[in-house]
N, C-alpha and C positions, 0 to 999 in steps of 0.2 A: 626169579626170586624177588627182584626189585619191584616188579609190578604187584606182587603180593603185598609187600610192605606199604607201597603207595596206596593200594586199595584199602588195606586195613587202617591206615592213618586217615584216609578220607571218610571211612565209615565212622571212626571214632569222632572225628571233627563234626560230622553231621549229627551224630547222636548227642554230643555235648551242646551243640547249638540249639537243637530241638528242646533239650532239657532246660536250657537257660531261658528260652522263649516261654516255655510252659510255666516256669517258676516266677519270672519277673514281669511278664506282661499280663495285665488284667484280662481275663477271658470274659468278655461281655456276654451277658445272657445267663451266666451261671449264678446260682444263689450266693448271696453275701454270707460269709461265715463271720464268726465273732471277731476274729482278728481284723478282717476287712472293715467291719462296722466301726470298730474302735479307731482304726487308722483314719477312716474318712471323717468321722466326727471330730477327731483331734485336728486334722488338717483344716477343717471348716470352722474351728474355734467354737464348736458346740459341745455341751456337756456330754459325758459318757452315757447318761441315762436319757438322752433325747430320744423320743419315740421314733423308731424306724419300723415300717411294716414287716411282719414276720415272713412274708413271701417276697421280700426285696431281692432283686437280681442286679448284677453289675451292669453298668453302662458307662460310657465315656464321661469324664468330668470336665466341666467348663474351666477355662484358664482364669476367668475372673474371680473364681472362688465359689463357695457354696458346696452343695452336695447333691448329686442326682442318683436316683435309682429307678428301676422299673418294676411294675407289678402286673400280674395277669388278670386284673379285675377292671371293670368299667370305671370311667372317670368319677361318676357320682359316688360309687361305693368307696373308692380309694379316698376321695375328699372327706367323706363322712368319717371313715376310720381315722384319718389323720387328725381331723378336728376333735373327735371324741378322745383320742389318745393324748392330745395336747392338754385338753381340759382335765383329764384324770391325772396328768403329771404336774398340775398346778399352774398352767399357762392360761392367761386370758386370751381368748380367740375372737376375732371378728372376721367375717367371711363374706364372700359374694355369693348370692343366691344358691343355696344348697338344695333345700327342699322345694318341691313344687315347680321345678324348672324343667318340665318334661321336653319342651321343644328344643332344648339345647343340651342334650345328653352328653355330647362329646365336646362341648365348649370348655375352654380352660377355666379352672376354678382358682381363685386367689384366696389364701388364708393369711391373715396377719396375726402374729403371736407376740405376747409380751409376758415376761416372767417377773415376779416381784423382786427378784435378785437383779433386775436390770437388763436381762437378755431380751432381745426382740429381733424380729425379722419378718420375712414373708415366705410363703410356700406356694408354688404353682403346681397344680395337678392338671395334666393335659394328656391328650392322646398322642402316642408316639408310634409312627409307622402307619402302614396302610393295610386294608383288607384283612386277610387271614393272619397276617403277622403283626397286627396292631397290638400294642400294649399301652399301659398307662405310665407316664413319666411323673415322678414326684421330684421336684426341684426345690431344695431348701436354701433360701438366701438368708445368711446370717448378717449381723451388723458389719462384719469385716468384708462382705461381698461388695465389690466395686459397683455393681448395678444398683445398690441401695444408697449409695452416697448421694447427698443432695447436689444438684447442679450448681455451678458457681453463679452468684448473683451479679448481673452486670452493673457496673458503677457508672452512673451518668457522668458524662463529661460536660464541662462548661464550654459554651461557645462564646467567643468575644463579641 
């Protein structure tokens, strides 16, 4: 009888642990739902209406800040979608070679955005993974991202 209770308690513990893991750990590769989008935008200090690709999927987030997601389209297509969406949302966008860059289809693309309300940052669109499992990563770096902070300017010292 004691073995039965121990076995039952172990099964309940395993079931509860699996449920907690499923609820609290982000499952990378799954589509972003509205709650996830809102939470990631808020954590990145981006406005709730900031454009995120409709096919966005979860991926690990960088500890320095910003927001990352993956999409299953080629780099140039994702970069053009991001650029056009930002422009439609009222952002001024400057970019690195989007059109006519055939020889560098999988090279990272940088987009810089600025909104009239003062928000600005950068977006990196690059290939993530290899061969058949390759996807495109979209990494949004907002003003609060550590990687966009200016480097300290060295102060010259006087020599006697």
